[in-house]
N, C-alpha and C positions, 0 to 999 in steps of 0.2 A: 965475557961469556954470557950469552943470552939466557934469561931464566927459562925454566921448563914451562911448556904450555899448561894453562889451567884446564883441568878436565872435570866434566860432570858425568854422573852415572844415570843412564836412562833405563827405567824399569817399568813394568806394567803390573798392576795389582789384579787380583781375581775379579774385582768389580769393574775392571776396564779402565780405571784411572791410570794415566801415564804420568810417571814422576820423573822430574829432572832434578836429581839431588846434587846440591853444590856444597853442602856442609851440614854440621850438626845444628839442631834446633835448641834454643834456650827458652826461658819463660816467655809468655806472650808479650810482655811489655818490653822485651829486648829484641823484638822482631818488627820490621817494617812490612806492611802487607798492602798489596794492591790487587784488586779484582780487575781482570782484563778479559778480552774476548776468549771465552772457552777455558779459562784457567784462573788460578790464584798464584801470584808471585810473592815470595817472601825473601827478605834480606836480613842478615844479622846487623843490629845497630852497633853492637860492641865488637871489637876486633877489626881485623883487616877487611876492607871492602872487597867484594868479589861478585861473581855472577849470582843471580837469584836462584832459589829453589822454586820449582813449579809443580803444581798439581793440576794436570790437564784433563778436563772432563769432556772437552769437545775438540778433538785434534784438528778437524777441518777448519773451524773458526780460528784456532790458535796459529795455524800456518801463516796467517797474514803478518805476524810479528815475530815468530820463533826465529827465523833466519836472521833478523836484525838484532835481536837481543842476544842470541847465542852463536849465530853463524850457521852456514848451510849444512855443516856436518851434523849438528845437533838436530836441526829441523828434519833432515833425512832420517836420522836415527829414531826420532819420535814417530814419524810416519811408519817406519818399518816395525817398530815395537807395537804400534796400535793395530797393524793389519796382518802381521806375520807371526811366526813362532818365536821370534826373538824375545827373550825374557829380561835381558839386562846387558849393558855394555858401557864402557867408558869412552867418552868422546871429547876431543879438545874443543875449547870454546874460542870463537873468533868474533867478538861482539863489535857492533858499530856504535855510533854516538847515541843511538836510541837507548842502549843499555844504561849508559850513564844518566840520561835524562829520566828514564824510568826509575832508577835507583833514587835519584833526587826527589822525584815525585812521591815515592813510597816513604822516604824519610820525612818529607813535609807532612804527610798524613800521620805518620808516627808522632811528630812533634805536636800536632793538633790534639792528639789523644793522650800522650804520655809525658809531655814536658813537665818536669818536677818543680813547678813554680813554688817558691817558698820564701816568705819574709824571714823566717827563722834561720834558714840556710843561706840567705843572701842571693837567691836565684830569682831574677825577675820573670814575671809572666810575659808571654809573647802576645802582642796585640792581635786579636783574632781576625779583625777585618784585614789587616795588612798581610797576615799569613794567608788568609783565604784568597786574596787577589793574586798572590804569587802562585798559589796552587791552581787557580783558574788558568793562569798563563802556562804553567807547566803541563796541565791537562791538555790544553790545546796543542802545545808543542808535541805531546806524546799521543796524538789522536790515532796513530797507526795501531796502538795497543787496543783500541776499543772499536766496537761496531754498533750498529743502530739498535741492536737488541740487548746490548750489554751496557748498563749504566752503573758506574762504580760508586763506592764510598758510602754505602749505607744510607744515611739521612738524606743524601742528595739524589738518591735513585729515583728516576722518573723516565719511563720509556719515551723516546722521541726519535726523530728522524735524523738527528745530527750524530756523527760518530763520537763526539765528545760533548754532548749536551750537558754533562756535569759541569763543564766550564761555564756554560751559560747560567746554571743554577748558582754557582759560586759567585759569579759577577753580580747577579741580582741580589744575593744575600749580603754581599760585602761592599756594595757600591758606595756606601757612606765614606769609605776610605779613599775613593778615587781622587777627589780634590786635594786632600793632603798629600797623596802620592805624587800628583802632578807638581805641587809646590816644592816638594822635596827634590824632584828631578830637576826643576828649573833652577835650583840654587845649589845642587850637590857638587862636590868635587868630582874630578874626572873619573876616579876609580869607581865611585858608587854610581855616578850618572849613567855609565854604560849598562850596568845591571838594571837600573831603574828604567831606562829607555827600552831595553829588551822586553821587560815585563809589561810595560805600558803598550808597546806595539802588539804583543801577543794578545793582550786583553782586547785591544781595539779590533784586531782581526777576528777573534773569537766572537765578540759581540756583533760585529758586522755579519758574520756567517750565520749567527743565530737570529738575526733580525731584531736585536735589542736596541732600544732607544731610550732617551731621557736626557735631562740637562747635563748630568755629569759626563755621560758618554759623548755628548755633542761638544762639550768643552775639551774633552780629551782629544777628539779628532781635530779640533781647531788648533790646539797646541802642537800636536804632532805634525801638522802641515807646515808649521813655521820652520825656518831654517836653523834657529838656535834656541835652546831652552834657557838662555841666560836670564837671570833675574836677581834683584836685590833682596828678595824675600829670605828670611832666615832659613838655613838648611838643617837646623837642629830637629831631628825626628822626634826627640823627646817632647818638644813643644807642639809639633804638628800632630802627634798621635798621643797626646797626654791622656792619661786615664784618671778620670775624676771619680774614683770609687770611694773616697773618704775613709780609706782603711787606716785605722790607728790601733796598733798592737797594744793590748791591755792584758797580756798573759799574767796569770797569778791571782787574778781577782777570784774570790771564793764564791761558789754558788750558794752555799748555806752559811750564814753567820752563826757562831756559837758551836757548842758541841765539843766533845773531846776527840782529838785526833788519835786514831788507832794506827793507821799506816797510809802510805801513799807510794805511788810508783808510776811507771810508764807502760803504755801498751804498744801494739804493733800497728804500723801504718802501711797496710798492704794496698797499693794503688789499684790492684785488679778488682777490688770488691766494691768500687763506687765509680761513677763517671768523673770526667775531669771537671775542674772548676768548683769543687765543693770543699776540699780539705787542703790545707797547707801540706806540702809533700815531705816536710821534714820528718825524720825518725822521732823527733822529740815533740811532735805536734799532738800526740795522744797521751793523756795522763789521767790518773784516777786517785781518789782520796776516799778512805773509809773513816767514818766518824761514828761516835757513840752519842746519841741524843736520848738521854735517859736510858730506858731499857731497850730502845731501838738501836739498830745498827744500819747506818745508811751509807750507800755507795754512790759517790759523785763522779761523773765523767766530764772531762773538759777536752775539747778538740779544737785546735786553732783552725779557723775558717780560711779558705782561699779568699783572696781579695775580691773575686768576682762571684762568690757564693750568694745564692738567692736568700732573701730574708725569710720568705715563706715558700711553701709548695714543694720542698724536698724532704721526704720522710726518712732522713738519715737516722741510723741507729748504731748503737754499740752492742757488740756481742760479748758477754761477760761470763767467765767461768771461774769459780772460786773453789780452791782446795779440791780440784778434780771432780767437782760436782757437775750438775747439768748446766748446759748453756742457757743464759738468760738474755733476752733482748731488752735494751733500754732505749727508749725513744729520745732523740736529740732535737733540740730546738735552737735556732740561730738567735744569739744574744750578743749584739755588738760584733766583736771580732771572733767570737767563740761559738761552737756548738756545745750545748750543755745538756745534761740529763742526770737523773738520779733514780735510785731504786733501793728498797729495803733489802738487807742482807741477812742470811741465817748463819751467824758466826757463833762458835762455842764461846762461853764466858772466858774472859781473859786472853782471847786470841789477839796477838799483836803482830803476827807475821803471816797473814793470809797469802796463799799462793794464787795469784790473780793472772788470768789470761784475758786480754782485752784487745778487740779488733774493731774497726769501723767498717760499716757496710751500708749499702742501699738495698733494702728488700726488693725483690723482683729483678734487680740488675746483678746481684751478687752471684758469682759462679761457685761460691763456697770456698772454705779455706784450702790452701794448697801447701806444698812444701815451702820451707823457709827460703826466702829470696832476698834476704838482707844484703848479702854481698853483691848481688846483681843491682839492687837499688843504689847502693853506694857507687858502683861502677857507672851507672847512668848519670848520677850527679857529677861525677868526675868528668865524664864525656861532655856534659852540657857546659860545665865551667870552662873546659878547653875550647869549645866552640864559641862561647861568649868572649873569651880572651882573644881569639882569632878575629871575631867580628869587630872588636874594638880597634883593630889595627888597619892601616891603609893597605889596600890591595894594589900591587903593581899592575899597570895597564897591560903588560905582556904576560900576565899569569895565565897558565893553560886553562881552558874552559872546562876540562874534564880531568881534574887532578885526582890523586889517589884518595883524598879526603874531600867529601862534598863541601863546596863553598858555603859560607853562611847565607842564610835566608835574609831577606830584607827585614823581617820581623826580629831576627836575632841582632842585626846591626842596630836597629832602633832601640832594642832592649839594652844592648851593651853600651850605648852612648847616651842613655837617658839618665839624668841625675835625679834618682829617687832614693828614698830612705830604705835601702835593702841591707 
């Protein structure tokens, strides 16, 4: 018996925004987001994959991809909802391959922002140049989603005359990984080589269309013109994409020597309050200690740094609240593998069990505290571990290109097969 068709609901808001609702929304870090021509698409990262939810602000521009992502029925319903009295209707979805490619591209950008890299939890970081090149290839493959006046993905936005010139920006930013990527392809096993070749050919096509040049791109075109990628070079991506960050975990080192210990505890590590690449994503990465130094009461904050965290230039801070009092900001500085800071406390004499609320944030970026999302953060870690376990396994050559679960990215395969101390 065939499963019932998936339906989405098409509605129009008072402000003219047409919404294609495909499911409930969770916290922002559990959603993959993609800016496309005339709309924003979102997918849930947790749970079963399905069609995206869309907020369409320009129906005319969105029509170039609506039919391919949702099917002709939804495209027609969106047009009717935008131009007529229709206020809402359920419509079956009939997607093409573009829907799966778009979902994969959205997931890749989610990984670039929300991947919970943690030495404490044993979750390796993704190599950013490797992920960036695969996102360039996927962006080029999904160029139907974009138009000349819509450049997506925030930091890469730059109006141009290419429908997917974000791909060109990504290639330029991450071209340092092109030579290692070519070496990996030339020596990879058949199951990985197919994915590598597809990515490399898309990058070559995108670069050619955007008029990009350079020694790395010329070497890529030369290699792709040959009949066989065979090579005796090592295919270990851990060697090719080694991260020389010098990270050595030294948790437990005290910021202040001496003094009488009053209390210690852990804080909350809410990923939404700072950009990626600053703090280890573990729930145990944030800790505090209260000490008595003579008549003074001092509060010390220790936060385990992300392996790629900058040594200077990031004004990271801790927000502290003691015994339901006012919130206090404590500036944090990078010291080896830790962010550390301290401040004087106003504690009653004899206090040994202060109630402490502690969170980490980046002023100016911080959206403010939200509802507790600890369960969702745990679910994200479980998802990432499953994806890494899958990435470590060989993929059969006859695996379907658009399975129910998005296939591992090359950066996930490299992370899963790299022998590092996680």
